[in-house]
N, C-alpha and C positions, 0 to 999 in steps of 0.2 A: 253525546255518546254515539257510537257507531256499531255496526254489526259485530265487530271483533270484541268490543267491550261486553256486549250482551252475551255473546257466546262464552266468553270466559266466566262471566257471572253465573250463568246457568250451569256450566260444567262444575264449578266449585260447589254450588248449591246442591246439585244432584249427587256428587261424590262425597260431600262433607269433609273435604280435605284439600288444601292447597297443593300438597305434595302429589296426591293421586291425580288431581286435575291437571297439574303441570305435565305429568307423565302422559296423560291421555291426550293433551293438546300438543305434545312434542315441543314444549318451550321450556325455558329455564324458569324455576320457581320465582326468582327475584323479578323477572319480567312480568309474570302473572300477578304477583303482589303489587307491583307498580301500576299495572293496568286497573286492578280493582281499586287501588287507592285513588287513581285519577277519577274513576267512576263515582266513588264516594264523595270526593271533593266537588265534582260536577253537580251531584244531587244534594250536596250539603247535608249528608246524613250517613251514619254507619250502617252498612249492609250485613256485616258478619260479626259475630262474637267469636274471637279466636281463642281456643283453649287447647293447650298442648299442641298436638299435631292435627287437631280437628278444627272445623269451622262450622258454626251454627248460624242460621239466618236470624237476623233481628226482625222485629215487626215490620220495619221498613223494607227489609229484604224480602220477607214473605209477600208483602204487597206488590213488589216489583216482579216476582218470579213468573207469574202467569202472563202478564203483559209482555215480558221479555221473551217468553216462549212463543207467543203469538207473533211478535215482531220477527223472530228468526224464521218462523214458518212463512211469513209474508215475503221475506227475502228469497226463500227457496221457490215460492210461487213465481216471483218476478224472474228469477233465473230460468225457471222452466218455460215461462212465457217467451223469453228471448230465444231460448234454444228452439222452441217450437216455431217461432218466426223464421229462424235461420234454416231449419230443416224443411219448412214448408216453402222456402224460396221467396218470401216477400218481406218487405220492411223498408225502412228509409236509411240512407247512408249519406252523411254530410262529409264532404272532402274540401280541403282548401289547398290551393297551390297557385303559383304564378303561371301566366299564360304559356311560357316556354314548355313547362313540364305537363301542362294540361293538354297541349297539342301532341306531345310525344314524351313519355309513353302512355299518359293517362287515357287519352281518347280511345286508343286501341284497346286498352285493358277494360275500360268500362263497357265498350261495345261487345267485347267477347264475353264479359261476365253477364251482361243483360241478355245476351243470346241464350245463355244457360238458365238465367233467372229473370224472366221478363217482368215479374211482379215486383221486383226491387226498384224503388225510386231512388235516384242518385242526384244530389245537388253538388255542384262544383263552384266554390267561391273563389274570387280573385283578390288577393291581399293588395293593399296599397303599397306596402314596403315589404322587403324580404323577411325581416324579423317578425312580421305580423303572423306568418304561418306558424311559427313555433309558439307564439303567445296565444293564438286562437285555439290551437290544439291543447295547450297546457291548461287553459281556462275552460275547456269543454265546449267552446263555440263550434267546433267541428270534431268529429271522431278521428279523422285521418288527415294527414297532410303529406305533401310531397316536397322535399327540399333537396338542394344540391350540397355537396360537401359532406363532412362528417357531422351528424347531428349531436347535440349535447346529450348527456345521460340524464341523471336526476330522475324526475318523474316521467320522463318520456322514454319509450322503447322504440327501436327502429329496425328495419330490414333493408338491405341493399337490393335495389331493383336492376339498375343498368348503368353502364358508362356510355354516355351519349357524346358523339363527335360533333364538334362545332366546325362550321364551314365558312369560307370567305365567299361573300355574295357581292358581285359587282354589276354595274349597268351593262346592257347588251353590247355597247360599243367599246367595252374596256379591253378587248383582246390585245391591241397594240400597246396599251398603257401598262399592262401588268408586267410584261418583260420576263415572265417565268414559264413560257410555253414549253421550253425544253424540259423543265422539271415537273410541270403539271401541278405545282404548288406555289404558295406565296407566304412570305413571313407576315406576321401581323404588323410589324413595323412598316413594311412596304405598303400594306393595305391601308394603314392609317394615313399615309401621305396623300391618298385620294380624298381624304376628308370622310369622317365616319358618320353614318346615320345611326343614332343610338337613343336609348331611353335615358331618363334623368339619373343623377346621382342617387344612390340608395336602392335602385332597382337591381334585379338579378342580372339582366343583360349587361348593364353598365359595369357591374362588378366583374363579370366574366371577361369583358373587353379590357378593362383597366388593369387587371391583375398582371397579365403577361407583359403589357406595355411598361408598367412601372418596374417590373423585374428586369426589363431590358434598359431601364433608365430613360424611357421615352414618355412623353406626355400624351394624354388621350385627346387627340385633335378631333373634336366633334364638330362637324359641319352643320348637321341638322339634328336638333334634339326634339324628340317627340314623346309625349306621355302615352301615346297610342301604339302599343307593340304591333298591332295589326297594320299600322301604316308604314312600318320599317321597310318591308319588301316593296310595296308600291313606290315609295320614295326612291329606293335604289333603282327600280325599273324606269323611273322618270329621269334618272341621271343626277339625282341630288347628292349622291355619294356612294360609299361602299358600306357593307355591314358584316357582322358576324352573327350567324344564326345556327340553331341546331339543324342537323342533317335533314330531318323531315321537312322543316320549313324551307330550307334552302332548296330542296328538290322541287317543292311547289313553285318557288320563284323561278327555278331553272325551266320549268315547263312553260312559263310565261315569257321566257327570253333572257333571263338573267344569266350572267356568267358565274359559274360556281366552281370553286377550287378548294382542295384541302389546304389546311394551314401547315406551315413548316416552321417549328416543330408542331406536331399534332396537338390540338387543344380539345380535351375531353372533360366532361363533368360527370361526377358520380351522383346518381339520383337515388334517394332513400325514401321510404314511406315511414311515417312516424305516427305514434298513438300514445295515449296515456296508459301507463302501467296499471294493471288491475282495474281499469275503468272502461275498457273497450268492450263493446257488445260482441256476441258470438258472430253476428253478421259481419261486423267490421273485421274481426280476426279471420273469418273465412275469406273475406275479400283480400286481405293481406296475403294469406297462403296462396290464393289463386294467382295474384299478381306475381309473386315470387316464382311460382312454377311456370307461369306463362312467359315471363321474361327469360327464365333459364332455358325454356324450350326453344324460344326464338333467337337466342344468342347465336352469333356466327361461330 
């Protein structure tokens, strides 16, 4: 049984009528009857004697009434505790996302949030594969997740945060090899001819790179495959090949000497934050609102 079943049971018991209880709860009477029926089957006993339009508690129902009221009060105490934590500005927040979106936009958002709420502790987990983010949030292993693309609905809710531009990153000596200095941009097909440095199949970065290549009828020519995303830029700087990286990571590589250019056509990824419907804490929802507002404020 869950809180909803107990709330329905107590309301029927106090009003003595399924009809009045359904009106008070703003639900259809058949839905209320089905919920009470489920509770009776779960407990393997009848809780109400139904007579005409009324409903009277059975001895089993009488025995359940006070414990049910206590349970509902406990739920409210728990809600109040969470609200108090949120309002006091402390608590724990578990987030899961791949390294790409952990660097940008999450790192900036967590920093700004903790500047306002320094007593909030944040953990950021890195999934092994892209689909692990959805599954981890769905199963309650993390309250929030950041994903690219359009998230599925179902038990998950989502908010859009930002569209992030992906950039071409080439070795420092690549100026003469690019052949697009007049345009200031490069196609992903031309970039792939240099041999790509990329992460394995099933990772977010590999999917980002492979998608436009496949759309153009080209193969993903990976010169160096590494499971370490942090090694992609150093490998490019060492001359191992070229890469596609989010703008923030590309700019870091440029500061160390890499050649960075926009892609033609532009390649952007839409980043969303996800959470479980009706299961997220006030702290998590507050962080979501903060992120949405912060991203909207910083958008060009």
